[in-house]
N, C-alpha and C positions, 0 to 999 in steps of 0.2 A: 200183713200193712194194709193200710188205706189208701184207695185209691180214688182219683178222678177219672174224667176223661179229658184230653186237650188234642185237640184238631192235630194232626202232623203235614206239613206242606212239603214236595217237596223241593231240595234245594235251591240255592238261587243260581242261574245259570243253566240249569237244564232248558233244553231249548227246542221248538219245532224238527220234529223227526222229517229225517227226509228216508224212505225204504225204497231199495229197489230189488225189483220182482219181477221178470223179464227186461233188467235193464230201464226203468220209468221208474224216475222217481217221482213220490208223492208226497203232501204235504199231511203232518197229522197233528194231534195236539201237545201241547205241556201235558208229561207225566202228570199225574197225582195220585195220591196215597190215600190208603186209605183211615182210618181213624185208630190212634191209637192209644190205650192207656197206660199209663204214665205213674209211677209212683209218688205219693204224696209226702211220705214222711221218708226216714234213712240218712245216713251217715254218708258224706261223699268221699272217697278215695282217692286220689289226685295220684295221675299215672304220667309216666313217658315214655314210648316207644323206645325199647332198646337196640332192636334190633327188627328189621325188616327184611323178608325174604322172599326174594323175586322168582317163582319157578324158572329152572333153564334146564331141566331133563322130565324126561315119562313119570318119572317117579313120583318128584317136588310138585308139579302138577295136576297130578293126580293125590297128593295128599292135603294140599290144599283147596282145594275141589268142595266147592257142598253144595249143594240140591238147591240152585234158585230158584226154579222155575214150578217146586212142587209135584213132578211126576209121582204119579204111583210105584214106579220103576225103583227111585230114588236113585237114580242115577246122578254123580257129581257133576257140574258144572265148570269148566277153565277153559275155553276156546282161549282167550289172552297169552294163558301158560303154557298153550299147547304153540304156540304161534313162536313164542319164543325160545321154547326149546327148540323149534326147527332151526329158525332164526341163529344160536347160537350152533346148532350142528352144520348149518349151510357153508360156513367159513372159518379157518382158525382165526384167530384175533379177535373175535364178538364175544368178550365179556361183562359181562352184567353185575354180578354179584357185589365184588369189589369195589367198584365205583359208587353202590347202595351204603356199602359198609363205612363208606369211609364218608359218605354226605352224613349218615349218622352219628357215628361214632365224634366227628368235628365239629359236631351242632350247628348243618347246615340242612337236615331237615328234622326239625322238630315238629313232630304229632303227641300233641296232649288227651288226656282220656278224665273224664272222671265218672267215676262208676258210684251210682247213687244204690246203696241198700242197706235195711237194717242188720243185715247180720251177712258178712263177706263170705260166709258157706252155705248158707240154706234162705232162699228166699223166693217167695213166686210171682216179687214182681221188683224187676230192679231196670233200672236205667243207667245205660252206656254211649256217654258224650264222647263223641271224637270231634277239636278243632285240633288249627293249625299253631303253631307257637313261632314266637319270633325268631329269628338266628341268634346263638349264641356267642360272645366274644371266644370264648376258650372253650374246649374238649369239653364237654360231661363227663363226670364220672359216674354217672348211673347209679351211685350209691345212697340216698337219699335226699343229700343235702343241697344237692343243684337247685338255683332257681332259674324260673322259667316265666315267660310272661306271653301269652298271646296274641296273638296279631291281629290289630286291631282294624286290618285293610283286607281279613278274610271273611265270609260268610258265617254266620252261628246255625251249624249243623243242629237239626232237630235231634233228641236222643231213643237212640235203639231200645225198643223196650225187652224185655226176657225175663227169666229165672235163674237163679243161681239153684242148683241140686250139689250138695258135696261137693261143692268149689269149683264146680265145670258152670260155666254162663253158655246158657244159649238163648240166642235174640235175633229176632227182626221179624217182619220183613221192615226195611226202613232207607230212609238215604241218605244222602252226605256226601258232602266233595272232602274227595282224597287223595294227597298227597304221595306220589307213587316218584320212583327214580329210576328210571331208562337210558341205558348207553349216557350216561352222563348228563341227560337231560332232566331237570327238575319237569314234573306232569301233576296238576292238577285236574282230576279228575271227576266229574257228577255222577255216582253211580245211586241205582234204583234196585229195589230190592234187596237192600245189604241183608244179608243174614253173618251174626259174626259169632265165636265159638270161642272161650278160651278158659285154661286156668286157672283161680283169682284165689289171693290172698292179701292181706293186708297192705303185704308190701309190693306185690306188683303181680304181673301175670303172666304164664309160659303158655306154651303150646297153641297161641292164638294163632286162629284162621278166620282172614276177610274175606267176603266174596259180595260180590253184586253186580247187575249189568248196568254196561252201559249202552246209550242208546247209538245206532248209527253217526249222526251227525258226531256226537259226541268221541266215538272213534275215530272218526276219520280227518276231525279236528287236533287232536289232542295225542291220540296213540301214534298214530300214522307218520305223522312230522316228525313225532319223536324218535321214534326209530331210523327214519329217514334222515336227519339232522346227527343223531347219535353214530351212524356211519360212516359220512362225510364227516365228522370229527375224529373217529376211528381214524379215517383217511391220512389226516393233515398231521395226528400226530405220532404214528405208528405204523414206520412205514414199511416194518415188518410183513405185519399184518393185510394191509392197504392194497398188494397185488392179491392175494388170496378173498378180499372183500370186493374189490374190483372186478376181478373174475366172474366172482358168485350172481353181483347184483347191476353191474354196468354194461348193460346190453348197447348200447350202443355206442359206448368205448369213448366217452370225452371226459373219462375221470372224475366226474360226480355222478350221484346216485339220485334219481327223482324218487318220488312218492311212487308214478306208477310203477316205475320199473321193480319196486320193492314188491306193489304189491300184484303185479306181471310174474313175478320169479316163481320158475315153475314148483317150485317144493315148496312155497309158502302159502302158493295159490289158495290152498283147499283148506285154510283157516282163514281166509277173507270174507266169508260169508257168514253174517250173524247165527245163531243158534240157538236163540230163546225168543218166547213168545210170552213176553211179559205184561202187554198192555195192550186193550181192548179198543176199537175204533175210537172210542170217545176219549183215549188216551189214560184213560184210568188204570192204575197198578189193577192186571186182574188178569193171571198166567193163563194161557192156555185156551184161552174164548176167542178168538176170530182166526188162528190158523195162520198168523204173519209171523215170522222171525225177525222180531224188530230192534232184537238187543243184544251183545255183544258178550260170552258172561267170562269175571277175570276172577280169581282166588288167588290171595297173598300169604305168606304167615309172619308172624309176629309175636317179641315181646316185651313185656315192660315194664318199668321200676318204680319204685318210689319217687314223687317229687315235688317240690315246693313252686306251687305258680305265684308269681309276682300279684298279679291283677287274674283274677276269677270270672269267669263267667256263671253267671247263675244258671242253676238247672231250674229249669220249669218243675 
């Protein structure tokens, strides 16, 4: 496959880092990514996420983890997965996956994919584009006949570049805004250092794993509030679970859970410090260079099915 150099930029919305070491916040530049080499030719395969898997057990957290910082020990990274595992074990009634399944199966959470390759089984230069789709009016069948449209208000992500070997895609690092669904809350997260793996054929993908880092600001502005709002939502709609959740998190016993109470929970506290050093002092993606842990790792699982797009963003 012919290739050309295209500069990849960090996804829209990545903001100035606020890092806390010794309790003092200090600014760092907006992250930048290195040059990516993207395919010039290839067939575009159009997919939609048919299953999004959020880790809620230690086994799942490990299964969806990837080595995001490239450490020589090849240790898989998934701190947010560990956090969610601890969260669901802290109080009965905290359920995450069922709400995610409902959002995907009813067409309320639509993630579209364009895989560009000369051959869907073996190709040394492949791109994988992730972008947001509009909600559907009726539940999709994921049978290949569904029609979707991209969300015109969402940012256009840069493709993740990698290769296909015997139908297995491995790609990254890259950056993208990714849609998650936590405790009934949709969260659009800007991720850096993304790694993606999946078994691919012309009909879709299976055994997908998507992992990446999110800055301290991104975590605190999106993941922490989503968890907090989700817990308060459960309290209002599930009186059976409310007592256990309030007992575990409502330290001032006022009937409302705050982000500070979640963060200071003694069980969860060990998972609230960033675990990855992905950026150097200049803000460039350069893992392990300055010794400052500036990002939280997250890893999820997914599968995708063939789909039709009524509008298609052209892959560079």
